[in-house]
C-alpha atoms as a printed R data frame, in Angstrom:
    type eleno elety resid chain resno      x        y       z
1   ATOM     1    CA   MET     A     1 30.031 -121.050  15.522
2   ATOM     2    CA   THR     A     2 30.125 -117.291  14.853
3   ATOM     3    CA   MET     A     3 33.035 -117.748  12.471
4   ATOM     4    CA   GLY     A     4 31.062 -120.370  10.512
5   ATOM     5    CA   ARG     A     5 28.128 -118.006  10.077
6   ATOM     6    CA   SER     A     6 30.457 -115.277   8.890
7   ATOM     7    CA   VAL     A     7 31.910 -117.556   6.207
8   ATOM     8    CA   VAL     A     8 28.413 -118.615   5.104
9   ATOM     9    CA   ALA     A     9 27.240 -114.970   5.031
10  ATOM    10    CA   ARG     A    10 30.222 -113.996   2.852
11  ATOM    11    CA   ALA     A    11 29.600 -116.928   0.515
12  ATOM    12    CA   VAL     A    12 25.923 -116.056   0.167
13  ATOM    13    CA   THR     A    13 26.818 -112.407  -0.506
14  ATOM    14    CA   ALA     A    14 29.313 -113.450  -3.190
15  ATOM    15    CA   VAL     A    15 26.725 -115.656  -4.894
16  ATOM    16    CA   VAL     A    16 24.076 -112.912  -4.797
17  ATOM    17    CA   LEU     A    17 26.507 -110.332  -6.216
18  ATOM    18    CA   GLY     A    18 27.567 -112.777  -8.924
19  ATOM    19    CA   LEU     A    19 23.960 -113.438  -9.932
20  ATOM    20    CA   ALA     A    20 23.234 -109.698  -9.953
21  ATOM    21    CA   SER     A    21 26.177 -109.130 -12.305
22  ATOM    22    CA   VAL     A    22 24.931 -111.833 -14.670
23  ATOM    23    CA   ALA     A    23 21.426 -110.331 -14.592
24  ATOM    24    CA   CYS     A    24 22.787 -106.871 -15.412
25  ATOM    25    CA   LEU     A    25 24.775 -108.217 -18.361
26  ATOM    26    CA   ALA     A    26 21.733 -110.102 -19.637
27  ATOM    27    CA   ALA     A    27 19.630 -106.919 -19.493
28  ATOM    28    CA   ALA     A    28 22.377 -105.109 -21.387
29  ATOM    29    CA   GLY     A    29 22.433 -107.780 -24.076
30  ATOM    30    CA   GLY     A    30 25.387 -109.672 -22.582
31  ATOM    31    CA   ASP     A    31 27.856 -107.428 -24.390
32  ATOM    32    CA   GLY     A    32 27.412 -104.251 -22.340
33  ATOM    33    CA   VAL     A    33 25.088 -102.762 -24.968
34  ATOM    34    CA   ARG     A    34 21.659 -101.798 -23.665
35  ATOM    35    CA   THR     A    35 18.651 -102.801 -25.741
36  ATOM    36    CA   VAL     A    36 15.709 -100.419 -26.127
37  ATOM    37    CA   HIS     A    37 12.522 -101.734 -27.710
38  ATOM    38    CA   VAL     A    38 10.494  -99.306 -29.807
39  ATOM    39    CA   ARG     A    39  7.082 -100.141 -31.225
40  ATOM    40    CA   ILE     A    40  5.457  -98.444 -34.187
41  ATOM    41    CA   GLY     A    41  1.665  -98.417 -34.185
42  ATOM    42    CA   TYR     A    42 -0.848  -96.074 -35.793
43  ATOM    43    CA   SER     A    43  2.102  -94.148 -37.301
44  ATOM    44    CA   ALA     A    44  3.535  -93.289 -33.886
45  ATOM    45    CA   PHE     A    45  6.613  -94.376 -31.920
46  ATOM    46    CA   VAL     A    46  6.207  -95.875 -28.451
47  ATOM    47    CA   PRO     A    47  8.028  -94.658 -26.487
48  ATOM    48    CA   ASP     A    48  8.480  -91.250 -28.075
49  ATOM    49    CA   VAL     A    49 10.999  -90.100 -25.443
50  ATOM    50    CA   ILE     A    50 14.078  -92.229 -24.733
51  ATOM    51    CA   ARG     A    51 16.790  -91.505 -22.170
52  ATOM    52    CA   VAL     A    52 20.420  -92.565 -22.647
53  ATOM    53    CA   GLU     A    53 23.758  -91.772 -21.057
54  ATOM    54    CA   PRO     A    54 26.528  -89.763 -22.764
55  ATOM    55    CA   GLY     A    55 28.779  -92.148 -24.689
56  ATOM    56    CA   GLU     A    56 26.325  -95.032 -24.310
57  ATOM    57    CA   THR     A    57 25.865  -97.557 -27.109
58  ATOM    58    CA   VAL     A    58 22.245  -98.638 -27.500
59  ATOM    59    CA   ARG     A    59 20.711 -101.364 -29.639
60  ATOM    60    CA   PHE     A    60 17.285 -100.224 -30.836
61  ATOM    61    CA   VAL     A    61 14.920 -103.064 -31.712
62  ATOM    62    CA   VAL     A    62 12.068 -101.530 -33.678
63  ATOM    63    CA   ARG     A    63  8.832 -103.445 -34.270
64  ATOM    64    CA   ASN     A    64  6.453 -102.114 -36.927
65  ATOM    65    CA   ASP     A    65  2.888 -103.211 -36.146
66  ATOM    66    CA   ASP     A    66  1.426 -101.005 -38.892
67  ATOM    67    CA   PRO     A    67  0.276 -102.323 -42.289
68  ATOM    68    CA   ILE     A    68  2.627  -99.795 -43.987
69  ATOM    69    CA   ASP     A    69  6.411  -99.355 -44.036
70  ATOM    70    CA   HIS     A    70  8.230  -96.886 -41.780
71  ATOM    71    CA   GLU     A    71 11.732  -95.664 -40.922
72  ATOM    72    CA   PHE     A    72 13.627  -95.099 -37.690
73  ATOM    73    CA   LEU     A    73 16.271  -92.407 -38.234
74  ATOM    74    CA   ILE     A    74 18.374  -90.964 -35.397
75  ATOM    75    CA   GLY     A    75 19.995  -87.535 -35.715
76  ATOM    76    CA   ASP     A    76 19.819  -83.855 -34.928
77  ATOM    77    CA   GLU     A    77 17.577  -81.349 -36.717
78  ATOM    78    CA   THR     A    78 19.996  -81.117 -39.656
79  ATOM    79    CA   VAL     A    79 19.991  -84.897 -40.157
80  ATOM    80    CA   GLN     A    80 16.204  -84.964 -39.900
81  ATOM    81    CA   HIS     A    81 15.890  -82.146 -42.449
82  ATOM    82    CA   VAL     A    82 18.229  -83.889 -44.909
83  ATOM    83    CA   HIS     A    83 16.064  -87.008 -44.720
84  ATOM    84    CA   GLU     A    84 12.833  -85.031 -44.941
85  ATOM    85    CA   VAL     A    85 13.853  -83.427 -48.240
86  ATOM    86    CA   GLY     A    86 16.010  -86.330 -49.463
87  ATOM    87    CA   THR     A    87 15.201  -89.209 -51.744
88  ATOM    88    CA   GLU     A    88 16.710  -92.230 -49.993
89  ATOM    89    CA   GLY     A    89 14.146  -94.989 -50.247
90  ATOM    90    CA   HIS     A    90 15.835  -97.553 -48.006
91  ATOM    91    CA   HIS     A    91 18.067  -97.353 -44.924
92  ATOM    92    CA   GLY     A    92 20.272  -99.782 -43.087
93  ATOM    93    CA   ALA     A    93 23.901  -99.158 -44.025
94  ATOM    94    CA   ARG     A    94 24.505  -96.495 -41.347
95  ATOM    95    CA   PRO     A    95 24.115  -96.806 -37.565
96  ATOM    96    CA   GLY     A    96 20.844  -95.279 -36.404
97  ATOM    97    CA   GLU     A    97 19.173  -95.403 -39.829
98  ATOM    98    CA   ILE     A    98 16.847  -98.286 -40.649
99  ATOM    99    CA   SER     A    99 13.834  -99.023 -42.787
100 ATOM   100    CA   VAL     A   100 11.192 -101.068 -40.963
101 ATOM   101    CA   PRO     A   101  8.833 -102.918 -43.314
102 ATOM   102    CA   ALA     A   102  5.216 -103.486 -42.279
103 ATOM   103    CA   GLY     A   103  4.864 -106.256 -39.710
104 ATOM   104    CA   GLN     A   104  8.612 -106.694 -39.239
105 ATOM   105    CA   THR     A   105 11.226 -106.073 -36.558
106 ATOM   106    CA   VAL     A   106 14.569 -104.478 -37.422
107 ATOM   107    CA   ALA     A   107 17.496 -103.468 -35.183
108 ATOM   108    CA   THR     A   108 20.191 -100.818 -35.315
109 ATOM   109    CA   THR     A   109 22.955  -99.884 -32.898
110 ATOM   110    CA   TYR     A   110 23.949  -96.301 -32.179
111 ATOM   111    CA   THR     A   111 26.589  -94.706 -29.927
112 ATOM   112    CA   PHE     A   112 25.645  -91.324 -28.467
113 ATOM   113    CA   GLY     A   113 27.895  -88.328 -27.893
114 ATOM   114    CA   GLY     A   114 27.818  -85.806 -25.087
115 ATOM   115    CA   ALA     A   115 24.891  -84.576 -23.018
116 ATOM   116    CA   GLY     A   116 21.981  -82.899 -24.778
117 ATOM   117    CA   SER     A   117 19.271  -84.278 -26.984
118 ATOM   118    CA   THR     A   118 18.733  -85.607 -30.466
119 ATOM   119    CA   LEU     A   119 15.761  -86.756 -32.486
120 ATOM   120    CA   PHE     A   120 14.396  -89.831 -34.209
121 ATOM   121    CA   GLY     A   121 11.772  -89.919 -36.887
122 ATOM   122    CA   CYS     A   122 10.212  -91.424 -39.975
123 ATOM   123    CA   HIS     A   123 10.554  -89.500 -43.229
124 ATOM   124    CA   LEU     A   124  8.397  -91.466 -45.597
125 ATOM   125    CA   PRO     A   125  6.106  -88.946 -47.351
126 ATOM   126    CA   GLY     A   126  3.992  -87.080 -44.809
127 ATOM   127    CA   HIS     A   127  4.992  -89.170 -41.775
128 ATOM   128    CA   TYR     A   128  7.275  -86.646 -40.022
129 ATOM   129    CA   ALA     A   129  4.767  -83.826 -40.613
130 ATOM   130    CA   TYR     A   130  2.059  -86.097 -39.173
131 ATOM   131    CA   GLY     A   131  4.120  -86.248 -35.956
132 ATOM   132    CA   MET     A   132  6.030  -89.484 -36.396
133 ATOM   133    CA   ARG     A   133  9.045  -88.432 -34.363
134 ATOM   134    CA   GLY     A   134 10.530  -88.562 -30.901
135 ATOM   135    CA   THR     A   135 13.324  -87.241 -28.701
136 ATOM   136    CA   ILE     A   136 16.364  -88.924 -27.201
137 ATOM   137    CA   GLN     A   137 17.564  -87.224 -24.006
138 ATOM   138    CA   ILE     A   138 21.306  -87.735 -23.505
139 ATOM   139    CA   GLY     A   139 22.491  -87.387 -19.921
């Protein structure tokens, strides 16, 4: 009888571990890529601090609930400065750079480097200066 319980206990453990693996893959998008949802409202990002692991690939799904267009641009201070003074009116061809029209949801995927931090922001006229930015903590 003890041996039968041991077999049942192992079978139950295997099923539970299998279901946990499936659940983890589903939370990561099924392809090992984690999805982070970002909402734009009242010209602000929520959340405005995001934590990722070094080398991690993240799919950002950005929902713009404002009645005006915005951007979601990932990069260090140099990248942010280039966009702040630049003239690009639309983004989407590069990872981590998307335009998010009013009332729409847009996604981008980005792979992070080593530990540290980087920024994300919106550079439509006046938005970054207004405070439409956030930080990504890596590590």
